[in-house]
MDTraj code that builds the backbone (N, CA, C; nanometers):
import mdtraj as md
import numpy as np

residues = "MET VAL ARG ILE LYS ILE CYS GLY ILE THR ASN ILE ASP ASP ALA ILE LYS ALA ALA LEU TYR GLY ALA TRP ALA VAL GLY PHE VAL PHE HIS LYS LYS SER PRO ARG TYR VAL SER PRO SER ARG ALA ARG LYS ILE ILE GLU ALA LEU PRO PRO PHE VAL THR PRO VAL GLY VAL PHE VAL ASP LEU SER GLU ARG ALA VAL ARG ASP ILE CYS SER PHE ALA ARG ILE ARG THR VAL GLN PHE HIS GLY GLN GLU THR ALA VAL TYR CYS LYS ARG PHE SER ASP PHE LYS ILE ILE LYS ALA PHE ARG ILE GLY ASP TYR PHE PRO ALA ASP GLU ILE LYS LYS TYR LYS VAL ASP ALA TYR LEU PHE ASP ALA PHE GLU LYS ASP HIS PRO GLY GLY THR GLY LYS THR PHE ASN TRP GLU LEU LEU LYS GLU HIS PRO ILE GLU LYS PRO VAL ILE LEU SER GLY GLY LEU ASN PRO GLN ASN ILE GLN GLU ALA LEU ALA VAL ALA ARG PRO PHE ALA VAL ASP VAL SER SER GLY VAL GLU ALA SER PRO GLY ILE LYS ASP PRO ARG LEU ILE ARG ALA PHE PHE ASP SER ALA ASN PHE LYS LYS SER GLU".split()
xyz = np.array([
    [-8.6653, 0.0403, 5.4005],
    [-8.7172, -0.0812, 5.4752],
    [-8.8572, -0.0304, 5.5286],
    [-8.9845, -0.0274, 5.4979],
    [-9.1288, 0.0128, 5.5733],
    [-9.1079, -0.0208, 5.6771],
    [-9.1555, 0.1050, 5.7629],
    [-9.1926, 0.0560, 5.9056],
    [-9.3305, -0.0162, 5.9143],
    [-9.3548, -0.1384, 6.0259],
    [-9.4431, -0.1775, 5.9991],
    [-9.5108, -0.2043, 6.1852],
    [-9.6229, -0.1573, 6.1701],
    [-9.6963, -0.1801, 6.3240],
    [-9.7627, -0.2942, 6.3137],
    [-9.7652, -0.3860, 6.4165],
    [-9.8634, -0.5036, 6.4394],
    [-9.9610, -0.4562, 6.5003],
    [-10.1176, -0.4359, 6.4883],
    [-10.2017, -0.4224, 6.5889],
    [-10.2633, -0.5437, 6.6118],
    [-10.3434, -0.5035, 6.7554],
    [-10.4339, -0.6235, 6.8042],
    [-10.3809, -0.7174, 6.8623],
    [-10.2518, -0.6640, 6.9344],
    [-10.1585, -0.7718, 7.0105],
    [-10.2389, -0.8369, 7.1447],
    [-10.2810, -0.9148, 7.1686],
    [-10.3627, -0.9828, 7.2996],
    [-10.2427, -1.0903, 7.3751],
    [-10.1221, -1.1072, 7.3193],
    [-10.0205, -1.2046, 7.3857],
    [-9.8820, -1.2108, 7.3624],
    [-9.8189, -1.2313, 7.4417],
    [-9.6504, -1.2124, 7.4302],
    [-9.6117, -1.2577, 7.3183],
    [-9.6260, -1.4069, 7.2969],
    [-9.5987, -1.4789, 7.1914],
    [-9.5931, -1.4022, 7.0624],
    [-9.7265, -1.3712, 7.0361],
    [-9.7300, -1.3066, 6.9106],
    [-9.6330, -1.1544, 6.9032],
    [-9.6840, -1.0641, 7.0283],
    [-9.5789, -0.9785, 7.0282],
    [-9.3919, -0.9780, 7.0171],
    [-9.3583, -1.0834, 7.0870],
    [-9.2333, -1.0989, 7.0763],
    [-9.2018, -1.1673, 6.9403],
    [-9.2809, -1.2589, 6.8433],
    [-9.2288, -1.2771, 6.6942],
    [-9.2470, -1.1382, 6.6027],
    [-9.3547, -1.0617, 6.6306],
    [-9.3645, -0.9364, 6.5704],
    [-9.2633, -0.8801, 6.5810],
    [-9.1775, -0.8342, 6.7266],
    [-9.0929, -0.7353, 6.7438],
    [-8.9426, -0.8523, 6.6765],
    [-8.9093, -0.9930, 6.6442],
    [-8.8422, -1.0352, 6.6522],
    [-8.7825, -1.0417, 6.4778],
    [-8.9690, -1.0324, 6.4126],
    [-8.9484, -0.9948, 6.2359],
    [-8.9196, -0.8672, 6.1848],
    [-8.9191, -0.7594, 6.3067],
    [-8.8986, -0.6172, 6.2889],
    [-8.9716, -0.5506, 6.3102],
    [-9.0887, -0.5493, 6.3902],
    [-9.1625, -0.4479, 6.3935],
    [-9.1241, -0.3239, 6.4588],
    [-9.1885, -0.2171, 6.3950],
    [-9.1303, -0.0783, 6.4501],
    [-9.2451, -0.0225, 6.5643],
    [-9.3699, -0.0832, 6.5833],
    [-9.4269, -0.0500, 6.6779],
    [-9.5433, -0.2016, 6.7048],
    [-9.6147, -0.1947, 6.8304],
    [-9.6943, -0.3008, 6.8082],
    [-9.8172, -0.2383, 6.9026],
    [-9.9561, -0.2505, 6.8566],
    [-10.0647, -0.1875, 6.9256],
    [-10.1408, -0.2823, 7.0044],
    [-10.1984, -0.2302, 7.1014],
    [-10.3033, -0.2813, 7.2035],
    [-10.4245, -0.2396, 7.2094],
    [-10.5206, -0.2953, 7.1714],
    [-10.6622, -0.2122, 7.1446],
    [-10.7267, -0.2505, 7.3105],
    [-10.7666, -0.1252, 7.3299],
    [-10.8582, -0.0968, 7.4423],
    [-10.9922, -0.0501, 7.4558],
    [-11.0597, -0.0925, 7.3207],
    [-11.1914, -0.0774, 7.2917],
    [-11.2626, -0.2060, 7.3351],
    [-11.3488, -0.2034, 7.4383],
    [-11.3966, -0.3459, 7.4906],
    [-11.4898, -0.3893, 7.4045],
    [-11.5500, -0.3610, 7.2988],
    [-11.6649, -0.4132, 7.1759],
    [-11.5480, -0.4806, 7.0785],
    [-11.4269, -0.4406, 7.0723],
    [-11.3601, -0.4968, 6.9405],
    [-11.2886, -0.6829, 7.0026],
    [-11.2769, -0.7492, 6.8980],
    [-11.2744, -0.9043, 6.9363],
    [-11.0947, -0.8943, 6.9963],
    [-11.0173, -0.7824, 6.9447],
    [-10.8678, -0.7901, 6.9637],
    [-10.8658, -0.6856, 7.0906],
    [-10.9943, -0.6759, 7.1613],
    [-10.9623, -0.5935, 7.3297],
    [-10.8744, -0.6871, 7.3993],
    [-10.7360, -0.5896, 7.4713],
    [-10.6825, -0.6537, 7.5628],
    [-10.6673, -0.5775, 7.6939],
    [-10.7181, -0.6202, 7.7912],
    [-10.7352, -0.5751, 7.9344],
    [-10.5679, -0.4926, 7.9666],
    [-10.5956, -0.3644, 8.0779],
    [-10.4723, -0.2952, 8.1020],
    [-10.3783, -0.3898, 8.1401],
    [-10.4120, -0.4828, 8.2473],
    [-10.3050, -0.5605, 8.2998],
    [-10.2291, -0.6353, 8.1980],
    [-10.3031, -0.7411, 8.1084],
    [-10.2686, -0.8224, 8.0411],
    [-10.1729, -0.7324, 7.9521],
    [-10.2346, -0.6203, 7.8953],
    [-10.1283, -0.5122, 7.8320],
    [-9.9826, -0.5018, 7.8906],
    [-10.0080, -0.4595, 7.9789],
    [-9.8731, -0.4340, 8.0606],
    [-9.7732, -0.5518, 8.0798],
    [-9.8280, -0.6408, 8.0669],
    [-9.7098, -0.7796, 8.1194],
    [-9.6781, -0.7896, 7.9499],
    [-9.7408, -0.7937, 7.8526],
    [-9.6945, -0.7998, 7.7112],
    [-9.5750, -0.7218, 7.7036],
    [-9.6069, -0.5578, 7.7378],
    [-9.5101, -0.4270, 7.7328],
    [-9.3580, -0.4855, 7.8008],
    [-9.4301, -0.5542, 7.9253],
    [-9.2799, -0.5637, 7.9968],
    [-9.1909, -0.6886, 7.9323],
    [-9.2329, -0.7482, 7.8407],
    [-9.1500, -0.8157, 7.7557],
    [-9.1018, -0.8046, 7.6444],
    [-9.1374, -0.7124, 7.6033],
    [-9.1091, -0.6409, 7.4790],
    [-8.9518, -0.6066, 7.4637],
    [-8.8696, -0.6258, 7.3506],
    [-8.7445, -0.5787, 7.3759],
    [-8.7248, -0.4450, 7.3556],
    [-8.6345, -0.3971, 7.3450],
    [-8.6042, -0.2353, 7.3388],
    [-8.6631, -0.1908, 7.1816],
    [-8.6795, -0.0521, 7.1932],
    [-8.6769, -0.0254, 7.0344],
    [-8.8275, -0.0463, 6.9820],
    [-8.8966, -0.0885, 7.0356],
    [-9.0638, -0.1201, 6.9712],
    [-9.1468, -0.0794, 7.0476],
    [-9.2372, 0.0080, 6.9915],
    [-9.2964, 0.1341, 7.0171],
    [-9.4379, 0.0149, 7.0579],
    [-9.4931, 0.0421, 7.2048],
    [-9.6106, 0.0288, 7.2245],
    [-9.7150, 0.1133, 7.1947],
    [-9.8575, 0.1225, 7.1650],
    [-9.9230, 0.2222, 7.1290],
    [-10.0883, 0.1892, 7.1262],
    [-10.1097, 0.2402, 7.2397],
    [-10.2386, 0.2296, 7.2959],
    [-10.3574, 0.2565, 7.2016],
    [-10.4331, 0.1692, 7.1325],
    [-10.5611, 0.1909, 7.0688],
    [-10.6642, 0.2668, 7.1099],
    [-10.7511, 0.3644, 7.1103],
    [-10.8661, 0.4080, 7.1690],
    [-10.9652, 0.4521, 7.0868],
    [-11.1102, 0.4356, 7.1399],
    [-11.2134, 0.4693, 7.0699],
    [-11.2804, 0.5487, 7.1697],
    [-11.3457, 0.6743, 7.1701],
    [-11.3783, 0.7851, 7.1992],
    [-11.4086, 0.7444, 7.3677],
    [-11.2644, 0.7489, 7.4555],
    [-11.2783, 0.7370, 7.5874],
    [-11.2642, 0.8343, 7.6417],
    [-11.2914, 0.8681, 7.7744],
    [-11.2724, 0.9699, 7.7973],
    [-11.1146, 1.0295, 7.8695],
    [-11.0650, 1.1297, 7.8468],
    [-10.9309, 1.1474, 7.8941],
    [-10.8818, 1.1204, 8.0053],
    [-10.9302, 1.1259, 8.1054],
    [-10.9101, 1.0498, 8.2474],
    [-10.8796, 0.8897, 8.2184],
    [-10.9793, 0.8371, 8.1636],
    [-10.9537, 0.6732, 8.1397],
    [-10.8398, 0.6540, 8.0240],
    [-10.8503, 0.6988, 7.9372],
    [-10.6838, 0.7133, 7.8882],
    [-10.5767, 0.7160, 7.9248],
    [-10.5939, 0.8317, 8.0106],
    [-10.4362, 0.8468, 8.0951],
    [-10.4279, 0.7353, 8.2152],
    [-10.5387, 0.6928, 8.2675],
    [-10.5223, 0.6023, 8.3653],
    [-10.4505, 0.4813, 8.3063],
    [-10.5027, 0.4077, 8.1675],
    [-10.4866, 0.3202, 8.1090],
    [-10.3280, 0.3232, 8.0581],
    [-10.2627, 0.4363, 7.9955],
    [-10.1752, 0.4240, 7.9775],
    [-10.0458, 0.4748, 8.0880],
    [-10.0898, 0.5048, 8.2051],
    [-10.0063, 0.5425, 8.3207],
    [-9.9514, 0.3960, 8.3653],
    [-10.0749, 0.2987, 8.3723],
    [-10.0421, 0.1493, 8.4229],
    [-10.0169, 0.0907, 8.3182],
    [-10.0253, 0.0615, 8.1812],
    [-9.9587, -0.0361, 8.1222],
    [-9.8164, 0.0297, 8.0666],
    [-9.7811, 0.1657, 8.0851],
    [-9.6710, 0.2152, 8.0311],
    [-9.6486, 0.2895, 7.9317],
    [-9.7473, 0.3453, 7.8528],
    [-9.7803, 0.3730, 7.7068],
    [-9.7533, 0.5093, 7.6860],
    [-9.6768, 0.5581, 7.6188],
    [-9.6389, 0.7052, 7.5938],
    [-9.7009, 0.7295, 7.4001],
    [-9.7388, 0.6298, 7.3723],
    [-9.8117, 0.6708, 7.2056],
    [-9.9204, 0.6361, 7.2146],
    [-10.0418, 0.6956, 7.1844],
    [-10.1718, 0.6673, 7.1854],
    [-10.2111, 0.7053, 7.0271],
    [-10.3088, 0.6169, 6.9778],
    [-10.4211, 0.5910, 6.8733],
    [-10.5592, 0.6268, 6.8718],
    [-10.6063, 0.7725, 6.7995],
    [-10.7205, 0.7406, 6.8469],
    [-10.8059, 0.7202, 6.7373],
    [-10.8881, 0.6004, 6.7416],
    [-10.9743, 0.5797, 6.6190],
    [-11.1118, 0.5837, 6.6273],
    [-11.1721, 0.6771, 6.7195],
    [-11.2859, 0.7130, 6.7266],
    [-11.3484, 0.8251, 6.6473],
    [-11.4463, 0.9324, 6.6839],
    [-11.4976, 1.0460, 6.6672],
    [-11.3865, 1.1425, 6.7274],
    [-11.3049, 1.1464, 6.8119],
    [-11.2183, 1.2257, 6.8864],
    [-11.1835, 1.3628, 6.8036],
    [-11.2022, 1.4721, 6.9052],
    [-11.2279, 1.6176, 6.7839],
    [-11.0478, 1.6842, 6.8105],
    [-11.0527, 1.7681, 6.7372],
    [-10.9008, 1.8026, 6.7350],
    [-10.8861, 1.8681, 6.8539],
    [-10.9562, 1.8938, 6.9946],
    [-10.9514, 1.9831, 7.0927],
    [-10.8915, 1.8793, 7.1637],
    [-10.9618, 1.7463, 7.1646],
    [-10.9672, 1.6324, 7.2165],
    [-10.7969, 1.6152, 7.2249],
    [-10.7653, 1.5736, 7.1026],
    [-10.6779, 1.5333, 7.0512],
    [-10.5459, 1.6374, 7.1305],
    [-10.5544, 1.7406, 7.1320],
    [-10.4482, 1.8509, 7.2003],
    [-10.4389, 1.8399, 7.3098],
    [-10.5278, 1.7673, 7.4273],
    [-10.4833, 1.7567, 7.5394],
    [-10.3865, 1.6695, 7.5797],
    [-10.3490, 1.5888, 7.4637],
    [-10.2582, 1.4704, 7.5003],
    [-10.1431, 1.5321, 7.4558],
    [-10.1142, 1.6337, 7.4629],
    [-9.9677, 1.6986, 7.3632],
    [-9.8394, 1.6411, 7.4488],
    [-9.8500, 1.5924, 7.5478],
    [-9.7647, 1.5205, 7.6244],
    [-9.7209, 1.3842, 7.5869],
    [-9.8357, 1.3285, 7.4979],
    [-9.7582, 1.2067, 7.4274],
    [-9.7596, 1.1926, 7.2709],
    [-9.7451, 1.1078, 7.2034],
    [-9.7266, 1.0926, 7.0552],
    [-9.8658, 1.0562, 7.0045],
    [-9.9048, 1.1267, 6.9273],
    [-10.0379, 1.1006, 6.9220],
    [-10.0908, 1.0680, 6.7408],
    [-10.1283, 0.9576, 6.7188],
    [-10.2019, 0.9134, 6.6269],
    [-10.3615, 0.9304, 6.5731],
    [-10.3656, 0.9975, 6.5031],
    [-10.5081, 0.9851, 6.4615],
    [-10.5400, 0.9104, 6.3533],
    [-10.6445, 0.8434, 6.3781],
    [-10.7218, 0.7548, 6.2640],
    [-10.8410, 0.8292, 6.1677],
    [-10.7905, 0.7857, 6.0924],
    [-10.9432, 0.8507, 5.9827],
    [-10.9463, 0.7226, 5.8898],
    [-11.1068, 0.6954, 5.9053],
    [-11.1695, 0.6195, 5.7909],
    [-11.2171, 0.6590, 5.6686],
    [-11.1847, 0.6537, 5.5767],
    [-11.2073, 0.6634, 5.4616],
    [-11.2824, 0.6042, 5.3727],
    [-11.3828, 0.6410, 5.3088],
    [-11.4663, 0.5996, 5.2178],
    [-11.4502, 0.6498, 5.0841],
    [-11.5332, 0.7114, 5.0070],
    [-11.5739, 0.7391, 4.8932],
    [-11.4892, 0.8415, 4.8529],
    [-11.4542, 0.9556, 4.9479],
    [-11.3971, 1.0705, 4.9164],
    [-11.2884, 1.0975, 5.0854],
    [-11.1895, 1.1767, 5.0639],
    [-11.0897, 1.2266, 5.1373],
    [-11.1016, 1.3216, 5.2331],
    [-11.1143, 1.3671, 5.3727],
    [-11.1495, 1.4708, 5.3866],
    [-11.0521, 1.5633, 5.4495],
    [-10.9682, 1.6083, 5.3555],
    [-10.8421, 1.6652, 5.3571],
    [-10.8978, 1.8192, 5.4831],
    [-10.9872, 1.8970, 5.4276],
    [-11.0045, 1.9767, 5.5345],
    [-11.0124, 1.9731, 5.6795],
    [-11.1114, 1.8395, 5.7075],
    [-11.0931, 1.8267, 5.8322],
    [-10.9880, 1.7618, 5.8980],
    [-10.8745, 1.6604, 5.8073],
    [-10.7710, 1.6215, 5.8619],
    [-10.6585, 1.7247, 5.8947],
    [-10.6892, 1.8334, 5.8256],
    [-10.5735, 1.9354, 5.8569],
    [-10.5959, 2.0224, 6.0053],
    [-10.7176, 1.9713, 6.0649],
    [-10.7839, 2.0726, 6.1769],
    [-10.6961, 2.0064, 6.3199],
    [-10.6343, 1.9112, 6.2468],
    [-10.5684, 1.7904, 6.3455],
    [-10.4034, 1.8328, 6.3779],
    [-10.3814, 1.8696, 6.4978],
    [-10.2304, 1.8610, 6.5191],
    [-10.1521, 1.7787, 6.5930],
    [-10.1426, 1.6549, 6.4954],
    [-10.0809, 1.5453, 6.5739],
    [-9.9747, 1.5197, 6.5210],
    [-9.9036, 1.4112, 6.5605],
    [-9.8022, 1.3342, 6.5092],
    [-9.7989, 1.2605, 6.3948],
    [-9.9025, 1.2095, 6.3652],
    [-9.8985, 1.1184, 6.2499],
    [-10.0439, 1.0919, 6.2092],
    [-10.0704, 1.0713, 6.0919],
    [-10.2327, 1.0197, 6.0853],
    [-10.2183, 0.8941, 6.0171],
    [-10.3371, 0.8124, 6.0400],
    [-10.3227, 0.6669, 6.0198],
    [-10.4862, 0.6568, 5.9439],
    [-10.4874, 0.5907, 5.8037],
    [-10.5723, 0.5843, 5.7392],
    [-10.6482, 0.4731, 5.6897],
    [-10.7634, 0.4452, 5.7154],
    [-10.7794, 0.2883, 5.6960],
    [-10.9511, 0.3108, 5.6348],
    [-11.0046, 0.1933, 5.6216],
    [-11.1067, 0.1691, 5.4972],
    [-11.2362, 0.1996, 5.6446],
    [-11.3670, 0.3026, 5.5694],
    [-11.4424, 0.2960, 5.6405],
    [-11.5611, 0.1829, 5.6381],
    [-11.6102, 0.1532, 5.7436],
    [-11.7483, 0.0729, 5.7330],
    [-11.8105, 0.0723, 5.8592],
    [-11.9338, 0.1172, 5.8140],
    [-12.0098, 0.1648, 5.9523],
    [-12.0407, 0.0860, 6.0533],
    [-12.0401, 0.1552, 6.1958],
    [-12.0382, 0.0719, 6.3138],
    [-11.9196, 0.0061, 6.3324],
    [-11.7929, 0.0129, 6.2552],
    [-11.6933, -0.0721, 6.3068],
    [-11.5838, 0.0301, 6.2701],
    [-11.5389, 0.0557, 6.4111],
    [-11.3770, 0.1620, 6.3986],
    [-11.2868, 0.1026, 6.3704],
    [-11.2737, -0.0500, 6.3249],
    [-11.1339, -0.0848, 6.2702],
    [-11.1118, -0.2311, 6.2830],
    [-11.0452, -0.2728, 6.1835],
    [-11.0060, -0.4322, 6.2131],
    [-11.1410, -0.5011, 6.1281],
    [-11.1490, -0.4209, 5.9931],
    [-11.2523, -0.4978, 5.9056],
    [-11.1871, -0.5784, 5.7808],
    [-11.0792, -0.5307, 5.7563],
    [-11.0042, -0.6307, 5.6745],
    [-11.0181, -0.5772, 5.5348],
    [-11.0828, -0.4835, 5.5175],
    [-11.1280, -0.3828, 5.4202],
    [-11.0586, -0.2844, 5.3811],
    [-10.9860, -0.2396, 5.2098],
    [-10.9307, -0.1598, 5.2007],
    [-11.0044, -0.0895, 5.1394],
    [-10.9517, 0.0766, 5.1335],
    [-10.9894, 0.1703, 5.0477],
    [-10.9076, 0.2467, 4.9577],
    [-10.9289, 0.3266, 4.8437],
    [-10.8938, 0.3362, 4.7549],
    [-10.7500, 0.4112, 4.7474],
    [-10.6697, 0.3736, 4.7620],
    [-10.5094, 0.4141, 4.7708],
    [-10.4550, 0.5298, 4.7091],
    [-10.5361, 0.5306, 4.6130],
    [-10.4683, 0.6609, 4.5165],
    [-10.5447, 0.7967, 4.5760],
    [-10.6301, 0.8362, 4.6340],
    [-10.6919, 0.9222, 4.7162],
    [-10.5535, 0.9824, 4.7721],
    [-10.4528, 0.9163, 4.8408],
    [-10.3301, 0.9416, 4.9449],
    [-10.2738, 1.0384, 4.8442],
    [-10.2497, 0.9632, 4.7028],
    [-10.1583, 1.0338, 4.6115],
    [-10.2333, 1.1713, 4.5623],
    [-10.3404, 1.1838, 4.5581],
    [-10.4361, 1.3162, 4.5219],
    [-10.4542, 1.4058, 4.6066],
    [-10.4326, 1.3815, 4.7716],
    [-10.3952, 1.4847, 4.8437],
    [-10.2854, 1.4032, 4.9517],
    [-10.1787, 1.5037, 4.8991],
    [-10.0639, 1.4533, 4.9695],
    [-10.0963, 1.5784, 5.1112],
    [-10.0191, 1.4510, 5.2200],
    [-9.9990, 1.5199, 5.3778],
    [-9.8850, 1.5353, 5.3976],
    [-9.8763, 1.6604, 5.4761],
    [-9.7414, 1.6710, 5.5156],
    [-9.7025, 1.6167, 5.6476],
    [-9.7717, 1.5444, 5.7266],
    [-9.7466, 1.4807, 5.8572],
    [-9.7163, 1.3468, 5.8119],
    [-9.6783, 1.2662, 5.8870],
    [-9.6362, 1.1380, 5.8650],
    [-9.7472, 1.0080, 5.8584],
    [-9.7912, 0.9193, 5.7389],
    [-9.8816, 0.8919, 5.7108],
    [-9.8672, 0.7309, 5.7189],
    [-9.9495, 0.6736, 5.7864],
    [-9.9464, 0.5322, 5.8178],
    [-10.0856, 0.4863, 5.7525],
    [-10.0756, 0.3943, 5.6624],
    [-10.1554, 0.3245, 5.5830],
    [-10.2120, 0.1942, 5.6739],
    [-10.2844, 0.2127, 5.6590],
    [-10.4268, 0.0755, 5.7463],
    [-10.5182, 0.0149, 5.6504],
    [-10.5890, -0.1072, 5.6838],
    [-10.7191, -0.1444, 5.6153],
    [-10.6999, -0.2399, 5.5082],
    [-10.6815, -0.3730, 5.5442],
    [-10.7049, -0.5024, 5.4708],
    [-10.5409, -0.5216, 5.4166],
    [-10.4575, -0.4633, 5.4531],
    [-10.3403, -0.4946, 5.4228],
    [-10.2744, -0.6748, 5.4718],
    [-10.2389, -0.7073, 5.3710],
    [-10.1867, -0.8528, 5.3940],
    [-10.0699, -0.8999, 5.3028],
    [-10.0259, -0.9819, 5.3091],
    [-9.9083, -1.0782, 5.2059],
    [-9.9649, -1.0421, 5.0669],
    [-10.0358, -1.0578, 5.0452],
    [-10.0877, -1.0425, 4.8645],
    [-10.0856, -0.9069, 4.8208],
    [-10.1063, -0.7735, 4.9071],
    [-10.1265, -0.6663, 4.8341],
    [-10.0335, -0.5885, 4.9081],
    [-9.9755, -0.5892, 5.0159],
    [-9.8698, -0.4735, 5.0479],
    [-9.7817, -0.4159, 4.9491],
    [-9.7138, -0.4806, 4.8590],
    [-9.6131, -0.4034, 4.7419],
    [-9.6869, -0.3409, 4.6976],
    [-9.8220, -0.3726, 4.6664],
    [-9.9082, -0.2732, 4.5523],
    [-9.9233, -0.1256, 4.6304],
    [-9.9919, -0.1864, 4.7637],
    [-10.0216, -0.0406, 4.8516],
    [-9.8914, 0.0288, 4.8834],
    [-9.7540, -0.0174, 4.9086],
    [-9.6633, 0.0561, 4.9384],
    [-9.6247, 0.1359, 4.8238],
    [-9.6485, 0.1174, 4.6714],
    [-9.6124, 0.1253, 4.5685],
    [-9.7204, 0.2513, 4.5300],
    [-9.8437, 0.2524, 4.5412],
    [-9.9524, 0.3232, 4.5286],
    [-9.9249, 0.4593, 4.6594],
    [-9.9462, 0.4263, 4.7659],
    [-9.9629, 0.5513, 4.8674],
    [-9.8487, 0.6042, 4.9201],
    [-9.7192, 0.4938, 4.8995],
    [-9.6054, 0.5789, 4.9491],
    [-9.6623, 0.6199, 5.0905],
    [-9.6562, 0.5353, 5.2070],
    [-9.6715, 0.5643, 5.3383],
    [-9.5516, 0.5687, 5.4117],
    [-9.5758, 0.6418, 5.5419],
    [-9.4464, 0.6766, 5.6011],
    [-9.4313, 0.4897, 5.6711],
    [-9.5498, 0.4347, 5.7124],
    [-9.5461, 0.3168, 5.7879],
    [-9.6742, 0.2356, 5.7260],
    [-9.6889, 0.1134, 5.7970],
    [-9.7939, 0.0551, 5.7729],
    [-9.8795, -0.0374, 5.8845],
    [-9.9695, -0.0384, 5.9038],
    [-10.0346, -0.0903, 5.9944],
    [-10.1350, -0.2356, 5.9464],
    [-10.0872, -0.3385, 6.0274],
    [-10.1611, -0.4592, 5.9612],
    [-10.1994, -0.5303, 6.1055],
    [-10.3265, -0.5995, 6.0840],
    [-10.3861, -0.6608, 6.1974],
    [-10.4573, -0.7797, 6.1394],
    [-10.5867, -0.7886, 6.0770],
    [-10.6545, -0.9149, 6.0389],
    [-10.5847, -0.9784, 5.9801],
    [-10.4790, -0.8928, 5.8405],
    [-10.4057, -0.9589, 5.7427],
    [-10.2838, -1.0801, 5.8045],
    [-10.2599, -1.0630, 5.9163],
    [-10.1718, -1.1708, 5.9764],
    [-10.2285, -1.2550, 6.1061],
    [-10.3692, -1.2524, 6.1100],
    [-10.4378, -1.3596, 6.1717],
    [-10.4465, -1.4734, 6.1628],
    [-10.4498, -1.5870, 6.2601],
    [-10.4721, -1.7355, 6.2257],
    [-10.6614, -1.6814, 6.2841],
    [-10.7066, -1.6018, 6.3888],
    [-10.8393, -1.5578, 6.4189],
    [-10.8361, -1.4330, 6.5009],
    [-10.9203, -1.3621, 6.5275],
    [-10.9271, -1.2325, 6.5715],
    [-10.8581, -1.1995, 6.7303],
    [-10.7478, -1.1622, 6.6971],
    [-10.6424, -1.1652, 6.8201],
    [-10.5399, -1.2667, 6.8367],
    [-10.5509, -1.3499, 6.7230],
    [-10.4286, -1.4222, 6.7718],
    [-10.3634, -1.4524, 6.6114],
    [-10.2549, -1.3842, 6.6077],
    [-10.1555, -1.3855, 6.5037],
    [-10.1112, -1.5053, 6.4608],
    [-10.0807, -1.5065, 6.3003],
    [-10.0366, -1.6375, 6.2563],
    [-9.8672, -1.6271, 6.2289],
    [-9.7771, -1.6623, 6.3130],
    [-9.6686, -1.6440, 6.2509],
    [-9.5818, -1.6632, 6.1242],
    [-9.6724, -1.7250, 6.0298],
    [-9.6214, -1.7553, 5.8977],
    [-9.6812, -1.6155, 5.8273],
    [-9.7875, -1.5819, 5.8351],
    [-9.8323, -1.4854, 5.7880],
    [-9.7831, -1.3477, 5.8295],
    [-9.7383, -1.3359, 5.9643],
    [-9.6365, -1.2033, 6.0207],
    [-9.5208, -1.2091, 5.9268],
    [-9.4266, -1.3342, 5.9008],
    [-9.3101, -1.3473, 5.8325],
    [-9.3451, -1.3231, 5.6766],
    [-9.4433, -1.3568, 5.5738],
    [-9.4857, -1.3193, 5.4557],
    [-9.4929, -1.1872, 5.4751],
    [-9.5449, -1.1427, 5.5532],
    [-9.6149, -0.9537, 5.5153],
    [-9.4826, -0.9288, 5.5337],
    [-9.3865, -0.9602, 5.6668],
    [-9.2551, -0.8225, 5.6632],
    [-9.1664, -0.8987, 5.5324],
    [-9.1724, -1.0299, 5.4792],
    [-9.0849, -1.0424, 5.3369],
    [-9.1239, -0.9718, 5.2277],
    [-9.2662, -0.9618, 5.2129],
    [-9.3080, -0.9373, 5.1051],
    [-9.3326, -0.7522, 5.1197],
    [-9.3047, -0.7128, 5.2185],
    [-9.3179, -0.5541, 5.2378],
    [-9.1973, -0.4976, 5.1973],
    [-9.1029, -0.5941, 5.2468],
    [-8.9371, -0.5500, 5.2217],
    [-8.9010, -0.6165, 5.0996],
    [-8.9327, -0.6717, 5.0108],
    [-8.9216, -0.7456, 4.9098],
    [-8.8559, -0.6018, 4.7702],
    [-8.7699, -0.5911, 4.7239],
    [-8.7258, -0.5217, 4.6586],
    [-8.7424, -0.5853, 4.5035],
    [-8.8218, -0.5492, 4.4275],
    [-8.8005, -0.5725, 4.3037],
    [-8.6858, -0.5410, 4.1838],
    [-8.6314, -0.6377, 4.1376],
    [-8.5331, -0.6101, 4.0072],
    [-8.5712, -0.4828, 3.9468],
    [-8.4965, -0.3683, 3.8920],
    [-8.5327, -0.2905, 3.7781],
    [-8.5327, -0.3711, 3.6380],
])
top = md.Topology()
chain = top.add_chain()
for i, resn in enumerate(residues, 1):
    res = top.add_residue(resn, chain, resSeq=i)
    for name in ("N", "CA", "C"):
        top.add_atom(name, md.element.get_by_symbol(name[0]), res)
traj = md.Trajectory(xyz[None], top)
């Protein structure tokens, strides 16, 4: 059963539905330019309503260390996802957190750069200029087969109920991250799409 993170959560109903369908984690975007931005106070209320064993993840884009720590302390978040141009040195300062570092993949795979980051997991998303995430676009998953990663890999970028089976077969990730692929509109999830995504991700084809 693949681990699934539902990102871009902005309300309690969507968070609870994601958890009930089996989400391993839910993501809260603290990047104000994102249509899925959620305030720390709203995020805290949603996190307080989550059932046990669902991990809240704070998603940040090039914020100062103090700002990240203040938000996480207030919202009660212990896992951070850095989705901007954060350096390996910057990430190392958060050794008291679980750290996911996101990399946007275009035509090539920056294996040497990735290895500089001593984090808990890597997330791979599709590259689009001036858009740090949530683009709804995929990248060449074969690149992950060509460049084995020793750390846990989280696959993101354009995943939806129609392509998740192929994505899992090609990339074989530790977990997947979905946002726009299960939305009715940016920041508002569609429970039917969430259910379809989980069903498709966990469907076992007969031999």
